[in-house]
C-alpha positions as CSV (number, residue, x, y, z in Angstrom):
1,X,0.3,0.0,-0.1
2,X,2.8,2.5,0.3
3,X,3.3,2.4,-3.9
4,X,-0.1,3.3,-3.5
5,X,-0.3,6.3,-1.3
6,X,3.2,7.6,-2.7
7,X,1.2,7.9,-5.7
8,X,-2.1,9.6,-4.7
9,X,0.6,11.9,-2.8
10,X,2.1,12.7,-6.5
11,X,-1.3,13.4,-7.5
12,X,-1.5,16.8,-6.0
13,X,-0.5,18.3,-9.1
14,X,-2.7,16.5,-11.4
15,X,-6.0,17.1,-9.1
16,X,-4.7,20.6,-8.5
17,X,-5.0,21.0,-12.7
18,X,-7.9,18.5,-12.9
19,X,-10.1,21.8,-10.4
20,X,-8.7,24.2,-13.4
21,X,-10.7,21.8,-16.1
22,X,-14.0,23.7,-16.3
23,X,-12.3,27.3,-16.3
24,X,-9.4,26.2,-19.4
25,X,-12.2,24.5,-21.1
26,X,-14.5,27.6,-21.1
27,X,-11.9,29.3,-22.5
28,X,-11.6,27.1,-25.3
29,X,-14.8,27.3,-26.2
30,X,-15.5,31.1,-26.1
31,X,-12.4,31.7,-27.8
32,X,-12.2,29.4,-30.4
33,X,-12.3,30.4,-34.3
34,X,-14.9,30.2,-36.4
35,X,-13.9,28.0,-39.0
36,X,-13.1,25.3,-36.3
37,X,-15.5,22.2,-34.6
38,X,-14.5,22.4,-31.2
39,X,-14.6,19.0,-29.3
40,X,-13.9,18.9,-25.4
41,X,-13.8,15.9,-23.7
42,X,-14.3,15.4,-20.1
43,X,-13.2,12.1,-18.1
44,X,-14.6,11.0,-15.1
45,X,-13.2,7.5,-13.8
46,X,-15.2,5.7,-10.9
47,X,-16.9,3.1,-9.3
48,X,-17.5,0.4,-11.7
49,X,-17.2,2.8,-15.0
50,X,-16.3,5.3,-16.7
51,X,-17.8,8.3,-17.9
52,X,-17.6,11.3,-20.2
53,X,-19.1,14.3,-21.4
54,X,-18.5,15.8,-25.0
55,X,-19.3,19.5,-25.8
56,X,-19.3,20.2,-29.6
57,X,-19.0,23.5,-30.6
58,X,-19.2,24.4,-34.6
59,X,-17.9,27.5,-35.1
60,X,-20.0,30.0,-37.6
61,X,-17.7,29.1,-40.7
62,X,-18.3,25.2,-40.1
63,X,-21.5,24.9,-38.7
64,X,-23.4,24.5,-42.2
65,X,-21.3,21.4,-42.7
66,X,-22.2,20.0,-39.3
67,X,-25.5,20.9,-39.6
68,X,-25.5,19.2,-43.1
69,X,-24.2,16.0,-41.5
70,X,-26.6,16.0,-39.0
71,X,-29.7,17.2,-41.5
72,X,-30.2,14.3,-44.1
73,X,-33.4,15.1,-45.0
74,X,-32.2,18.5,-46.0
75,X,-35.5,19.8,-43.9
76,X,-33.6,22.5,-42.0
77,X,-34.7,20.6,-38.7
78,X,-32.7,18.3,-36.5
79,X,-35.1,15.6,-36.0
80,X,-35.2,13.0,-33.2
81,X,-34.0,10.0,-35.5
82,X,-31.5,12.4,-37.0
83,X,-30.2,13.3,-33.7
84,X,-29.4,9.8,-32.4
85,X,-27.9,8.3,-35.5
86,X,-25.1,11.8,-35.1
87,X,-24.8,10.6,-31.5
88,X,-24.3,7.3,-32.7
89,X,-21.6,8.1,-35.6
90,X,-19.9,10.2,-33.1
91,X,-19.5,7.7,-30.2
92,X,-18.7,5.3,-32.5
93,X,-15.4,7.5,-33.0
94,X,-14.3,7.4,-29.8
95,X,-12.0,4.6,-28.8
96,X,-12.1,3.8,-24.6
97,X,-9.6,1.3,-23.4
98,X,-8.4,0.5,-19.6
99,X,-5.2,-0.9,-19.3
100,X,-5.0,-1.7,-23.0
101,X,-8.4,-3.3,-22.8
102,X,-11.1,-1.9,-25.2
103,X,-14.4,-0.9,-23.7
104,X,-17.4,-0.8,-25.0
105,X,-19.1,2.9,-25.5
106,X,-22.6,3.4,-24.1
107,X,-24.6,6.0,-24.6
108,X,-26.9,8.1,-21.8
109,X,-27.8,11.5,-23.5
110,X,-27.8,14.2,-25.7
111,X,-29.3,17.3,-26.5
112,X,-28.6,19.7,-29.5
113,X,-29.1,23.5,-30.3
114,X,-31.5,24.5,-33.0
115,X,-29.9,25.3,-36.4
116,X,-30.1,29.1,-36.0
117,X,-27.9,28.7,-33.1
118,X,-25.5,26.2,-34.8
119,X,-25.6,28.6,-37.9
120,X,-24.5,31.5,-35.4
121,X,-21.6,29.4,-34.1
122,X,-23.6,29.6,-30.7
123,X,-24.9,26.2,-30.1
124,X,-23.0,23.6,-28.7
125,X,-24.1,20.2,-28.7
126,X,-23.7,18.3,-25.4
127,X,-23.2,13.7,-24.9
128,X,-22.8,11.9,-22.4
129,X,-22.0,8.3,-22.4
130,X,-20.2,5.7,-20.0
131,X,-18.1,2.3,-19.8
132,X,-18.4,-0.3,-17.8
133,X,-14.6,-0.4,-16.2
134,X,-13.5,-3.6,-15.3
135,X,-12.6,-5.0,-11.8
136,X,-9.6,-2.8,-10.6
137,X,-6.8,-4.4,-8.6
138,X,-4.7,-1.9,-6.1
139,X,-2.1,0.1,-7.6
140,X,-1.5,2.5,-10.9
141,X,-3.6,2.1,-13.6
142,X,-4.3,3.9,-17.2
143,X,-7.2,4.6,-19.3
144,X,-7.0,6.1,-22.9
145,X,-9.2,8.0,-24.8
146,X,-9.5,8.4,-28.3
147,X,-11.4,11.4,-30.3
148,X,-11.3,10.5,-34.1
149,X,-14.2,12.4,-35.4
150,X,-14.5,14.7,-38.2
151,X,-10.9,15.6,-37.9
152,X,-10.7,17.2,-40.8
153,X,-12.6,20.5,-39.7
154,X,-12.0,19.9,-35.7
155,X,-9.7,20.6,-32.7
156,X,-10.2,19.1,-29.7
157,X,-9.5,19.4,-25.9
158,X,-9.7,16.4,-23.4
159,X,-9.2,16.3,-19.8
160,X,-10.0,13.9,-16.5
161,X,-12.0,15.4,-13.6
162,X,-11.4,15.1,-10.0
163,X,-12.5,11.8,-8.9
164,X,-15.7,11.7,-6.9
165,X,-14.3,8.3,-5.2
166,X,-11.8,8.4,-2.9
167,X,-10.5,5.2,-3.9
168,X,-8.9,6.3,-6.8
169,X,-6.8,9.7,-7.7
170,X,-5.6,10.7,-10.9
171,X,-2.0,11.3,-11.3
172,X,-0.8,12.3,-14.7
173,X,-2.3,13.2,-17.9
174,X,-0.9,12.4,-21.5
175,X,-2.3,14.2,-24.3
176,X,-0.7,13.8,-28.0
177,X,-0.1,17.3,-30.0
178,X,-4.0,17.8,-31.0
179,X,-5.8,16.9,-27.4
180,X,-7.5,14.1,-29.6
181,X,-5.6,11.4,-27.5
182,X,-5.5,11.2,-23.6
183,X,-4.0,8.6,-21.4
184,X,-4.9,9.2,-17.6
185,X,-2.8,7.6,-15.2
186,X,-4.6,6.5,-12.0
187,X,-4.0,4.7,-8.8
188,X,-7.0,2.6,-7.5
189,X,-6.8,2.3,-3.4
190,X,-8.5,-1.1,-2.5
191,X,-7.7,-0.7,1.4
192,X,-10.3,2.7,0.9
193,X,-12.9,-0.1,-0.1
194,X,-12.3,-2.7,3.1
195,X,-12.1,0.5,5.2
196,X,-15.8,1.7,4.4
197,X,-16.7,-2.0,4.6
198,X,-15.6,-2.8,7.8
199,X,-17.1,0.6,9.2
200,X,-20.7,-0.4,7.6
201,X,-20.3,-3.8,9.4
202,X,-19.6,-2.0,12.7
203,X,-22.3,-0.2,12.3
204,X,-24.4,-3.1,11.1
205,X,-23.3,-4.6,14.5
206,X,-24.3,-2.0,16.7
207,X,-27.5,-1.3,15.4
208,X,-28.3,-4.9,16.4
209,X,-27.2,-4.9,19.1
210,X,-29.0,-1.9,20.4
211,X,-31.9,-3.7,18.8
212,X,-31.5,-6.5,20.2
213,X,-31.3,-5.2,23.9
214,X,-34.2,-3.2,23.3
215,X,-36.4,-6.4,22.6
216,X,-35.1,-7.3,25.4
217,X,-35.7,-5.1,27.6
218,X,-39.7,-4.9,26.5
219,X,-40.3,-8.6,26.4
220,X,-38.6,-8.6,30.3
221,X,-40.9,-5.8,31.2
């Protein structure tokens, strides 16, 4: 466990960077060029799964291209069927691996702006997806994320957020030059899980003991 604790201590800098992620991503969204399709990913490693959010913002100069890719019947609106089909195409271009093992990406939700907002360069497509994370042994692990959707007009951002569970700790993030690819180094601390389970069992035992004593007193009275 010493290695795990040392790795978690080394993650302070990575956590600080992750805390700045929403701020940095906001700067990227507000300042991206009109001729670019900005695709920003936020990745959350958690209990039994990894979840990610994609914010897709076409600049005004490329919006017609992106709208045409979604609006296949050219009626000027984005039907639920067209939105679902586009979401599937985006997610099919995502590669996600845990310790070199490919994960199956599953859609959670999606939201699309109206066509007019997209044409002004103000509309943001938001997608949420997840994948089942294999059972984790204590120690160091790696999560790999790659976004290959619309590389002809896109720029990319990718960041891991601070895990909500204290069983996980992000220690480093490695990106390629375009940020299409992100490798997240993290540690899993199984001891934290055992400690919580022990506390839970102690709590159950205490409640059982109190209940038994109260029931016994009532019977005697």
